[in-house]
N, C-alpha and C positions, 0 to 999 in steps of 0.2 A: 635739543629736540624736546617737544612737549611730551611729558611723561604720560599724559592722559590719552595721547593719540598713538595707538599701536599700529604698526605697519600691516596692511592687508595685501599680501603678495598675490593671493588668488584673484583679486579684483583687477590686477594688471592685465594689459592686453597680451594675448598669446604671441609667442615668437613666430609660430607657424599657424596660419589661418586654416583650421580644419575642425568641423563638428565631430562629435564622438557619440556612438550609439548608447554607451552605458558607462557611467562613472559613479562610484560609490564605495561601500564597505562590505566586506564579507566576514562571516563568523562572529557577529556581534552577540555576546552572551546576553540572554534576555529571558526573564520569567514571563510566561503567557498563561492565560486561562483557556481551557477547552473543556466543555461539558463540566464546568465547575471543578476541574482538576488542574492544579498548577503544574506546569511543565517547565523543565529546564531546557530551554530552546536555544538555537542559534539562528540569527537572522542575517540575510543579505539584503542591503538596501541601496538603491541607486536611482539615478535619473539620467535622461539623455542630456548631452551638452550640445544644444542646437545652435547656440551663438558661437560661430566659428572664431570670433575675435576674443572671446573670454578665455582666460587661462585655466580656470577651474571652477568647481562648484563649491557650495557651502556644506561640507560634510557634517559639521556639527548640528546643522538644522535638521538633517535627516535623523541623526542620532537622537535628538531631543524629541522629535515627533513620535518615536517608537514608544515613549512613555505611555501613550494611550492604550497600548496593548497589555499593560500590567494589571489593570483594574477591571476590565470587561471581558466577558467570554468572546472568543474569536467568532466573528460572523462575517459574511460578505460585506455587510454595511460598514462594520468597523474597519475592515481592510481598505475599503474605498475611502473612508475618511482619512486614514493615515496617508494613503497615496495622494489624496487631494491636498493634504498639508505639505507633502513633498513638493508638489507643483506650485502651490501658493507661495512657498518660501523661496522658490526659484523662478519667479515670474520674470519673463524675458530671457531666461537661460535655457529652460527645459520645457518640453511639451509631452514627455512620456515619463512615467514613474514606475518603479519595479520594487517588489518586495517578495522575498522567499523566507519562509520559516520552516525549519526542520527540527524534529524532535522524536521522541518515542512516547507513545501513549500506553499506559498500563491499564488493562481491563481484567477484572476478576471474573473468571469463567468457571461455571459449575462442572463437576464430573458428569459422565454420561448416566450413571446409575446411582452411585453412592452419594451421601450428602457432602462429600468433600468439595473444595473449591480451591483455586489457586490463581496467581497472577500471570498474565501473558502480555508480552511486550509487542507492540506494533509500530514499526518505523513509519513515520508520516512526514509529509512536507506539503506546504501550501505555497503556491505560486500565484501572485496577483500582479496585474499590470493595468495601468490607466494611461490611455493615449488620448489626450483631449477629453472627450466625454465617453469614450468607449472603454468599458470596464470588462476585464477578463480574469477569472479565478479558476485555478485547478487544485484539486485535492489528490495527492498521491499517497497510497498506503500499500504496504506489503502484508499479505495474509499467508501464513504457512499452513500446510495441510499434508496429509499422507496420500500417496498414490501407489496402488498395487497394479502391476502390469497385467493386462488381460491375456497377452500371449503366454506369459510365464504361468498364469493360472491355468490356462488350457493345457499346457504341457505337463504341469503337475498333476492335473486330473487324469491325463492319459497314463502316466506312470502308476498312479494309484489303481486305476482300472486294470492295468496289466498285472500288478502285484496281486490283485484280488483273483484274477484268473489263475495265476500261478499257485496261489494258496488254496483255492477251493475247486480246482478242476476235478471233475468226477467225484465230488464229495457232497453228500446230502447237506443242504444248508439248514442250519439251526439258528434261530433268531439270536440266542445268547452268544453263539460263536461269532456271528457277524458283528454284533454289538461290541464284543470284546476286541475283535480285529480292528474295528474303526477307532477304538480308543487306544490302540497300541502304536508304537513307533514302527512296527513292522507293517502295519496297515497304511498309515500316512507316511509314505516313503519320500514324498517331495512336497515342498511348500513354495508358493510363488514369491518372487522378490518384490519388495516395495521400497519406497524412498521418501525422505522428507522433501517436500516440494514447496514452491513459493509462487503465489499469484501477485504480480505487480500491477496495481490498478492506478490508472491516471484518469480522474473524473473531471470533466469540464463542466463546472457548475453554472446554473442560472444565477446571475448576479443579484436577482431580487429575492433569493431565498432568505428566510428569516434566520436560519441556523445552518451551521455546517453539518451535513448529515454523516459524520464520520462513523459513529457507532452503528447507525442503521445500515450503512454501506458494508461495514465489516460483517455484521450479522447476516445480511443478504448474501454476501459472497460465500460465507461459511456454510450457510444452509444449501446453497446451490451445489457446492462441492461434496458435502456430506461427510467429510473426513478431516475436520479441523484438528490440528495437533492438540494434545491434552496437557493439563498441568498435574495436579495431585490426583492419583488414581489408586483404587484397590483392584483386586483381581477381577471383580465383577465389571468394573469399568474397562479393564483391559480386554476382557472377553467381548464386551459390547463394541469396543473399538475394532476388534478383529472382525466382528460381524459387519460393521459399517464398511470396512475396507473390502470385505468379500462381496458386498452388495453394490459397491461403487468402484468397480474395476475401471481404471482410466489410463489411456494414453494421454500425452500432453495435448493432443488434438481434442480429445473428449473434454478435458478440463477447460480448455479455451472456449469451446462451444457452449458448455454449460454456463460459464460466466458471461459470455456475450449475450445469450438469450435472457439470462436473469437480469443483467444490467439494463437491457432495453426496456424492462418493465419498472425500473427504479425511477421514481419521480425526481424532477429537478435537474436532470442531466441534459446538456446540449450536445455532448459528444463524450466518447471514452476511448481509451487505449488499454488493451489487456495484453499482458505478457506473462506466460506461465513457464516456469523452469523446473523440470524434474531432475534432481541431482541423482543421476543413475547409480544404483548399487550393482548393476551388472557391468556397465561400461565405465570407462575412465573419462567419459565426457557427459555433458548434460543434454537432455532432450528439451527443446524449446518450441513454443508456438505463440503466435501473436494474432490479435484481431483488433479491428478498429471500427468505430461507428460514429456517425454524426447525424444529428436531427435534420431531416429534410426541411428546407425553407419553404414556407407557403407561397 
């Protein structure tokens, strides 16, 4: 056998004639750049196998094409170039190319009042697909926030009112006495329950965008909710956070509607899916709401 000629089993004809929707690799370790931040990512790369007679694809060609992601910031244009390379290297075999990148982005977030700041992690994934000349890209990100139950808040206020009646019935009210009562554990006999919650956003991006609007989308969502979870805090920040929760009482339905209306105003989106999960502190189950939107075609 010629030592310079290595066998290519993948080039052999398939034993059973059948096209496949997706063939590739999952969990490829990969450093990527996003907003000038180098991320430790995992990639899933694949193509369709449309040639029913072909036994397999050339996976190494997909792997080598991913090197483009190491030196440039992730943009829709870069993702499309990588996918086009997938197809060019599989001419005659594939007509569709797929790429998913998942990682965690660290953003430094300031405290609400004090000069402190700390790092917060946001799980993200990018899903890109090229079918012929049709390019599709989705950005997924999880945003955590606090949600205080409006029903629990109303029930707590009722108990506080009843305690006030019990303590001050037929008693001349003095400003100092009421102020002291409000600051005591006897006065505030009940507090509403709240929970850490998560907004799962899937943003269908316009493929002609110059940049991936990740940080802008996170900021937009957190502003709409008003109660993003904090990092480093002092007591003044904790008090400000309590105020924010009191002014933003939310059922899961409220949070989903806030995000829906906010994202409709966010530029560069063709569609979006919103799913909010309130990890209940009262119940042993979660409260969940979903909403979807797509741009009307002219």
